[in-house]
C-alpha positions in Angstrom: 0.0 0.0 0.0 1.4 3.4 -1.0 1.5 6.4 1.3 -1.5 8.0 -0.3 -3.7 4.9 0.0 -2.6 4.5 3.6 -3.5 8.1 4.4 -6.9 7.7 2.7 -7.5 4.5 4.7 -6.7 6.2 8.0 -9.0 9.1 7.3 -11.9 6.7 6.3 -11.3 4.6 9.4 -11.2 7.7 11.7 -14.5 8.9 10.2 -16.1 5.5 10.7 -15.0 5.5 14.3 -16.4 9.0 14.8 -19.8 8.0 13.3 -20.0 4.9 15.5 -19.1 6.5 18.8 -21.4 9.4 18.0 -24.3 7.1 17.6 -23.5 5.1 20.7 -23.0 8.1 23.0 -26.2 10.0 22.0 -27.6 9.5 25.5 -24.6 10.6 27.6 -20.9 11.3 27.9 -19.9 7.8 29.0 -21.0 4.6 27.5 -20.3 1.3 29.2 -20.4 -1.4 26.5 -21.3 -5.0 26.2 -17.6 -5.7 25.4 -15.7 -6.3 28.6 -13.1 -3.6 29.2 -14.3 -1.3 26.4 -15.6 2.2 27.2 -16.7 5.0 24.9 -16.6 8.8 25.8 -18.0 12.0 24.5 -17.5 15.6 25.6 -18.9 18.8 24.1 -16.6 21.2 25.9 -13.0 21.2 27.2 -12.6 19.8 30.7 -10.8 21.1 33.8 -7.8 19.0 34.8 -8.9 16.1 36.9 -7.0 13.3 38.6 -7.6 9.7 37.6 -6.0 6.2 37.7 -5.2 4.9 34.3 -5.3 1.1 34.1 -3.3 -1.0 31.6 -5.1 0.0 28.4 -5.0 1.6 25.0 -6.8 4.9 24.7 -7.7 6.3 21.3 -9.3 9.6 20.2 -11.5 9.7 17.1 -12.0 13.4 17.3 -10.5 16.1 19.6 -7.4 15.7 21.8 -6.6 14.9 25.4 -3.6 15.8 27.6 -2.3 13.5 30.3 0.2 14.6 33.0 2.3 11.9 34.6 4.8 13.5 37.0 6.6 16.1 34.9 5.8 14.4 31.6 2.9 15.7 29.4 1.5 13.2 26.9 -0.9 14.3 24.2 -3.1 11.9 22.2 -5.4 12.6 19.3 -6.7 10.9 16.2 -3.1 10.1 15.0 -1.6 9.1 18.3 -2.9 6.5 20.8 -2.0 6.4 24.5 -0.6 3.1 25.7 -0.6 2.5 29.5 1.1 -0.6 30.8 0.7 -0.1 34.5 -1.9 1.4 37.0 -0.8 5.0 37.0 -2.2 8.1 38.9 -2.4 10.9 36.4 -3.9 14.4 35.7 -6.1 14.4 32.6 -7.8 17.1 30.5 -9.8 17.1 27.3 -8.4 20.0 25.3 -10.3 20.0 22.0 -14.1 19.7 22.2 -17.2 21.8 21.3 -20.9 21.2 20.7 -20.2 21.4 17.0 -17.2 19.1 17.1 -17.3 16.9 20.2 -14.5 15.0 21.7 -15.0 11.2 20.9 -12.7 8.7 22.5 -12.4 5.1 23.7 -10.5 3.0 26.2 -9.8 -0.7 25.9 -8.4 -2.3 29.0 -5.5 -4.7 28.5 -4.9 -8.0 30.5 -1.2 -8.4 30.8 -1.5 -12.1 31.2 -3.2 -12.2 27.8 -0.5 -9.9 26.4 2.2 -12.4 27.6 0.2 -15.3 26.1 0.0 -13.5 22.8 3.8 -13.1 22.9 4.1 -16.9 23.2 1.4 -17.7 20.6 2.9 -15.3 18.0 6.5 -16.3 18.8 7.4 -12.7 19.5 10.8 -12.6 21.3 11.0 -11.4 24.8 12.7 -8.0 25.0 16.4 -7.9 25.6 17.4 -6.8 29.1 17.3 -3.0 29.3 16.4 -0.2 31.6 12.7 0.2 32.4 10.9 3.1 30.8 7.9 5.2 31.8 4.9 3.0 31.9 2.8 5.3 29.7 3.6 6.6 26.2 2.0 7.6 22.9 2.3 5.7 19.7 1.4 6.3 16.1 -2.0 5.0 15.0 -1.5 2.6 12.0 -4.2 1.6 9.5 -4.2 -2.1 10.7 -4.6 -1.1 14.3 -7.3 1.4 13.5 -9.2 -1.1 11.3 -9.2 -3.6 14.1 -10.5 -1.0 16.6 -13.2 0.2 14.2 -14.4 -3.4 13.8 -14.5 -3.9 17.6 -16.6 -0.8 18.2 -18.9 -1.6 15.3 -19.7 -5.0 17.0 -21.6 -3.0 19.6 -24.3 -2.5 17.0 -24.5 -6.2 16.4 -24.4 -7.6 20.0 -25.2 -11.1 18.9 -21.8 -11.3 17.3 -19.9 -10.1 20.4 -19.2 -13.4 22.2 -17.6 -14.9 19.2 -15.9 -12.0 17.4 -14.9 -9.6 20.2 -12.2 -11.9 21.7 -10.7 -12.5 18.2 -10.5 -8.8 17.4 -9.2 -8.0 20.9 -6.3 -10.4 20.3 -5.6 -8.8 17.0 -5.4 -5.4 18.7 -3.0 -6.7 21.3 -0.9 -8.2 18.4 -0.9 -4.9 16.6 0.3 -3.1 19.8 3.1 -5.7 20.4 4.5 -5.2 16.9 4.0 -1.4 16.9 6.4 1.3 17.8 5.5 1.0 21.5 5.5 -2.8 21.5 8.8 -3.2 23.3 7.5 -1.2 26.3 4.5 -3.6 26.6 6.7 -6.6 26.2 8.9 -5.5 29.0 6.0 -5.2 31.4 4.5 -8.6 30.4 7.8 -10.6 30.4 8.1 -12.6 33.6 11.5 -12.0 35.3 12.2 -8.6 33.8 12.7 -5.7 36.2 9.7 -3.9 34.6 7.6 -7.0 35.4 8.9 -7.0 39.0 7.9 -3.3 39.5 4.5 -4.0 38.0 4.0 -6.8 40.6 4.8 -4.2 43.3 2.3 -1.8 41.8 -0.4 -4.4 41.9 0.4 -5.1 45.5 0.1 -1.4 46.3 -3.2 -1.1 44.4 -4.7 -3.9 46.5 -3.1 -2.9 49.8 -2.9 0.9 49.8 -4.6 1.2 53.2 -1.8 -0.7 54.8 1.4 0.8 56.2 4.1 0.7 53.6 7.6 -0.5 54.3 9.5 0.0 51.0 12.4 -2.3 52.0 9.9 -5.2 52.6 8.1 -4.5 49.3 11.4 -4.4 47.4 12.4 -7.7 48.9 9.0 -9.2 48.1 9.6 -8.6 44.4 13.2 -9.6 44.4 15.0 -6.3 44.1 17.4 -4.3 46.2 15.8 -1.2 47.8 17.9 1.2 45.8 17.2 -0.5 42.5 13.5 -0.8 43.3 13.3 2.9 44.2 15.1 3.9 41.0 13.0 1.7 38.6 9.7 2.5 40.4 10.2 6.2 39.9 11.4 5.7 36.3 8.2 3.8 35.4 5.7 5.8 37.4 7.3 9.3 37.9 6.6 8.8 41.6 8.2 7.2 44.6 6.4 4.2 46.2 5.2 6.4 49.1 3.9 9.1 46.7 2.2 6.5 44.6 0.5 5.1 47.7 -0.6 8.6 48.8 -2.2 9.3 45.4 -4.2 6.0 45.6 -5.4 6.9 49.1 -6.4 10.4 48.2 -8.3 9.3 45.0 -10.2 6.6 46.9 -11.0 9.0 49.7 -12.4 11.5 47.1 -14.5 8.7 45.6 -15.9 7.7 49.0 -16.9 11.3 49.8 -18.4 12.0 46.4 -20.2 8.8 45.6 -20.8 7.1 49.0 -21.2 10.4 50.9 -18.7 9.6 53.6 -17.5 12.5 55.7 -13.9 13.5 55.4 -12.7 12.0 58.7 -14.4 8.6 57.9 -12.9 8.6 54.4 -9.5 9.4 55.8 -9.5 6.5 58.2 -10.9 4.1 55.7 -8.0 4.7 53.2 -5.3 4.4 55.9 -4.7 7.9 57.3 -4.3 8.1 61.1 -4.5 11.9 61.2 -7.5 13.8 59.7 -5.4 17.0 59.7 -2.7 15.4 57.7 -5.3 14.0 55.3 -6.8 17.5 54.9 -3.4 19.1 54.2 -2.4 16.4 51.6 -5.9 16.4 50.0 -5.8 20.2 49.6 -2.3 20.0 47.9 -3.6 17.3 45.6 -7.0 18.7 44.6 -6.6 22.4 45.2 -9.2 22.7 48.0 -10.0 21.2 51.4 -12.1 18.0 51.2 -15.5 19.5 52.1 -15.2 22.4 49.6 -13.8 20.2 46.8 -16.7 17.7 47.1 -19.2 20.6 47.2 -17.6 22.0 44.0 -17.7 18.6 42.3 -21.4 18.2 43.1 -22.2 21.7 41.8 -20.5 20.9 38.6 -22.3 17.7 38.2 -25.7 19.4 38.8 -25.0 22.3 36.3 
């Protein structure tokens, strides 16, 4: 395929994705789908920066653009660049191009790293050579084969009887396209058992499941088979945070969810996520979200009601 045909194909695929997401999100900004792990999104205006936890996933934009801050790194993804996340990462996100006339349309497909590792075996893709871990999130170029597979997956939502048979096949194709793409080595590093990236990913999963518990970094490093200094270095390289900072972000985001959705008061939420001091919780919450807990939650509810 020559460059002109490839460009035409990408433009046609992008338009097909816009049309399909537009039809499926007519009733709201978020659309949970019948395909496990696939979510669709629409916004008709730019958003304020908000914190969120990105799971291992590929995120694509059919129309508009989104900015993601991970530590000091800013990543921008749009119709020509997807976002690949290979770890659970606390981020600050913002939709930057959206209007009622030209809404933002996007999607997220979660990735199962065990299935990624199995695809490496099934397709006989070599494990990555030993090298230094990289940031666990990066953008990659949208190719026509990847875009075609994503379009076919989203179009299945309008033919739900085909989902049980065809969705797993297309999802495997998407994983394969990612593995052989320009960010495939990053994904292979995380999924390869025994690599330092894989060891850090195991620690992150432990933190995600045990963020309310006191954290002893030396013990966690030993648990995943690394020296404390090596663990610290690689953890920060991959997440842009120290282990303690990572735990703090998980705690604060969960506390915010408890107050907003389960209507817990600030002190109760603080204790439930592992804080022993409500005053310390309030200070760290204010630094993270820009306002004390009560005011922040009130602002969020006012925004939701407007």
